[in-house]
LUMBAZA-837687 format. One record per residue: x, y, z of N, C-alpha, C in turn; residue number from 0; residue in one letter. Coordinates in pm, whole numbers, padded with zeros to 5 digits, m for minus. Atoms other than C-alpha are relative to their C-alpha. Layout:
N
MIDO     nx     ny     nz    cax    cay    caz     cx     cy     cz  nr rest
MIDO      X      Y      Z      X      Y      Z      X      Y      Z NUM    a
...
This chain:
84
MIDO     nx     ny     nz    cax    cay    caz     cx     cy     cz  nr rest
MIDO  00020  00024  00141 m00790  04701  05967  00062 m00135 m00034   0    x
MIDO m00050  00132  00037 m00752  04354  05819  00038 m00001 m00148   1    x
MIDO m00047  00015  00138 m00562  04267  05504 m00060 m00129 m00053   2    x
MIDO  00059  00122  00055 m00751  04026  05281  00109 m00095 m00047   3    x
MIDO m00097  00099  00045 m00561  03706  05220 m00044 m00055 m00135   4    x
MIDO  00038  00052  00132 m00550  03590  04860 m00026 m00150  00007   5    x
MIDO  00025  00144  00005 m00699  03254  04786  00083 m00062 m00113   6    x
MIDO m00083  00072  00099 m00546  02991  04555 m00024  00049 m00142   7    x
MIDO  00027 m00044  00137 m00721  03116  04241  00067  00134 m00027   8    x
MIDO m00071 m00127  00018 m00579  03467  04296  00150 m00023 m00018   9    x
MIDO m00143  00029  00011 m00230  03326  04344  00033 m00064 m00135  10    x
MIDO m00023  00065  00130 m00261  03107  04033 m00009  00102 m00113  11    x
MIDO  00015 m00105  00102 m00385  03405  03829  00123  00090 m00002  12    x
MIDO m00119 m00086 m00008 m00096  03621  03952  00123 m00071 m00056  13    x
MIDO m00114  00077  00052  00153  03344  03872 m00005 m00007 m00152  14    x
MIDO  00014  00003  00146  00015  03313  03518  00034  00135 m00061  15    x
MIDO m00030 m00134  00051  00033  03690  03470  00151  00026  00003  16    x
MIDO m00145 m00020 m00009  00393  03699  03591  00074 m00083 m00105  17    x
MIDO m00063  00085  00101  00484  03409  03362 m00017  00061 m00139  18    x
MIDO  00024 m00063  00130  00324  03588  03065  00084  00126 m00018  19    x
MIDO m00083 m00120  00008  00502  03914  03145  00145 m00039 m00025  20    x
MIDO m00137  00048  00019  00830  03724  03169  00021 m00046 m00144  21    x
MIDO m00009  00049  00139  00762  03559  02834  00004  00117 m00098  22    x
MIDO  00002 m00118  00088  00682  03895  02670  00134  00071  00003  23    x
MIDO m00131 m00067 m00012  01002  04049  02804  00108 m00081 m00073  24    x
MIDO m00096  00085  00070  01200  03751  02673 m00014  00011 m00151  25    x
MIDO  00023 m00013  00144  01038  03779  02329  00044  00136 m00051  26    x
MIDO m00046 m00132  00040  01107  04152  02317  00153  00002 m00013  27    x
MIDO m00146  00006  00007  01474  04084  02388  00045 m00079 m00123  28    x
MIDO m00035  00080  00117  01483  03817  02117 m00021  00078 m00130  29    x
MIDO  00026 m00082  00118  01325  04051  01861  00107  00107 m00015  30    x
MIDO m00106 m00102  00007  01576  04323  01948  00130 m00061 m00049  31    x
MIDO m00122  00068  00044  01860  04074  01902 m00006 m00033 m00149  32    x
MIDO  00014  00034  00142  01725  03959  01565  00007  00124 m00088  33    x
MIDO m00006 m00124  00077  01684  04318  01448  00143  00048 m00017  34    x
MIDO m00142 m00039  00011  02054  04371  01513  00075 m00099 m00089  35    x
MIDO m00077  00105  00068  02177  04038  01371 m00034 m00009 m00148  36    x
MIDO  00037  00033  00137  01978  03987  01051  00021  00109 m00103  37    x
MIDO m00030 m00099  00105  02008  04323  00873  00144 m00007 m00047  38    x
MIDO m00140  00012  00041  02386  04280  00876  00019 m00122 m00089  39    x
MIDO m00012  00123  00079  02354  03924  00743 m00066  00017 m00136  40    x
MIDO  00070 m00023  00127  02103  04030  00477  00084  00087 m00091  41    x
MIDO m00086 m00087  00081  02332  04310  00359  00119 m00077 m00056  42    x
MIDO m00114  00079  00046  02624  04068  00337 m00042 m00096 m00111  43    x
MIDO  00048  00093  00103  02418  03816  00138 m00036  00073 m00128  44    x
MIDO  00031 m00078  00120  02292  04086 m00099  00126  00039 m00075  45    x
MIDO m00127 m00036  00063  02648  04199 m00164  00061 m00122 m00069  46    x
MIDO m00052  00123  00059  02751  03838 m00227 m00076 m00036 m00127  47    x
MIDO  00081  00029  00118  02462  03792 m00471  00034  00095 m00115  48    x
MIDO m00038 m00096  00105  02552  04112 m00659  00134 m00038 m00061  49    x
MIDO m00131  00041  00050  02912  03991 m00686 m00013 m00123 m00090  50    x
MIDO  00020  00121  00081  02794  03654 m00818 m00061  00035 m00135  51    x
MIDO  00069 m00032  00125  02560  03805 m01077  00086  00082 m00096  52    x
MIDO m00088 m00078  00088  02833  04033 m01211  00128 m00074 m00035  53    x
MIDO m00123  00074  00028  03100  03762 m01226  00002 m00051 m00144  54    x
MIDO m00019  00049  00137  03238  03643 m01556 m00054 m00142 m00014  55    x
MIDO  00049  00138  00003  03152  03282 m01470 m00151 m00003 m00015  56    x
MIDO  00146 m00004  00008  02785  03366 m01416 m00045  00043 m00140  57    x
MIDO  00038 m00051  00132  02766  03563 m01741  00027 m00104 m00109  58    x
MIDO m00032  00103  00098  02935  03284 m01938 m00101 m00115  00008  59    x
MIDO  00099  00107 m00017  02703  03019 m01794 m00137  00041 m00050  60    x
MIDO  00129 m00050  00047  02400  03233 m01865 m00004  00004 m00153  61    x
MIDO m00004 m00004  00146  02508  03284 m02225 m00006 m00140 m00059  62    x
MIDO m00001  00138  00051  02564  02909 m02268 m00138 m00066  00014  63    x
MIDO  00126  00068 m00029  02228  02809 m02119 m00119  00070 m00066  64    x
MIDO  00115 m00074  00051  02004  03081 m02265 m00059 m00057 m00129  65    x
MIDO  00063  00060  00119  01962  02914 m02609 m00083 m00125  00034  66    x
MIDO  00075  00118 m00041  01850  02595 m02436 m00133  00039  00065  67    x
MIDO  00123 m00047 m00063  01597  02786 m02226 m00098  00052 m00104  68    x
MIDO  00085 m00051  00107  01464  02959 m02536 m00063 m00115 m00079  69    x
MIDO  00051  00116  00075  01431  02627 m02721 m00106 m00073  00082  70    x
MIDO  00098  00068 m00085  01248  02473 m02427 m00132  00076  00003  71    x
MIDO  00121 m00083 m00001  01005  02764 m02417 m00077 m00015 m00131  72    x
MIDO  00065  00016  00131  00935  02733 m02790 m00066 m00137 m00011  73    x
MIDO  00056  00135  00007  00885  02356 m02765 m00124 m00014  00088  74    x
MIDO  00118  00004 m00087  00642  02403 m02476 m00120  00065 m00067  75    x
MIDO  00111 m00068  00070  00434  02649 m02680 m00055 m00088 m00111  76    x
MIDO  00044  00088  00107  00424  02407 m02972 m00081 m00116  00058  77    x
MIDO  00069  00111 m00064  00322  02122 m02744 m00138  00041  00051  78    x
MIDO  00128 m00049 m00049  00047  02331 m02583 m00098  00028 m00112  79    x
MIDO  00089 m00026  00115 m00093  02430 m02925 m00057 m00132 m00055  80    x
MIDO  00049  00129  00050 m00119  02064 m03026 m00108 m00057  00090  81    x
MIDO  00100  00051 m00093 m00317  01982 m02711 m00133  00070 m00019  82    x
MIDO  00125 m00078  00009 m00571  02258 m02773 m00077 m00024 m00125  83    x
């Protein structure tokens, strides 16, 4: 019984398949790492944002700026009515 010898195209195809499998395994490992890393970071950032939004400084700044935002909105509406 003779064993068929692979030609160059078979070897190139096998090499490409092995390279793709290696790449997939590497990407799976990277995704697993990101799934562990980012939820912790996201939770920390959400907690930091909640602390910021409930701080006295944020509330004071919001109260100081809100009349200006309201005035700007009113002026925009007036300007848009004049154009129409």
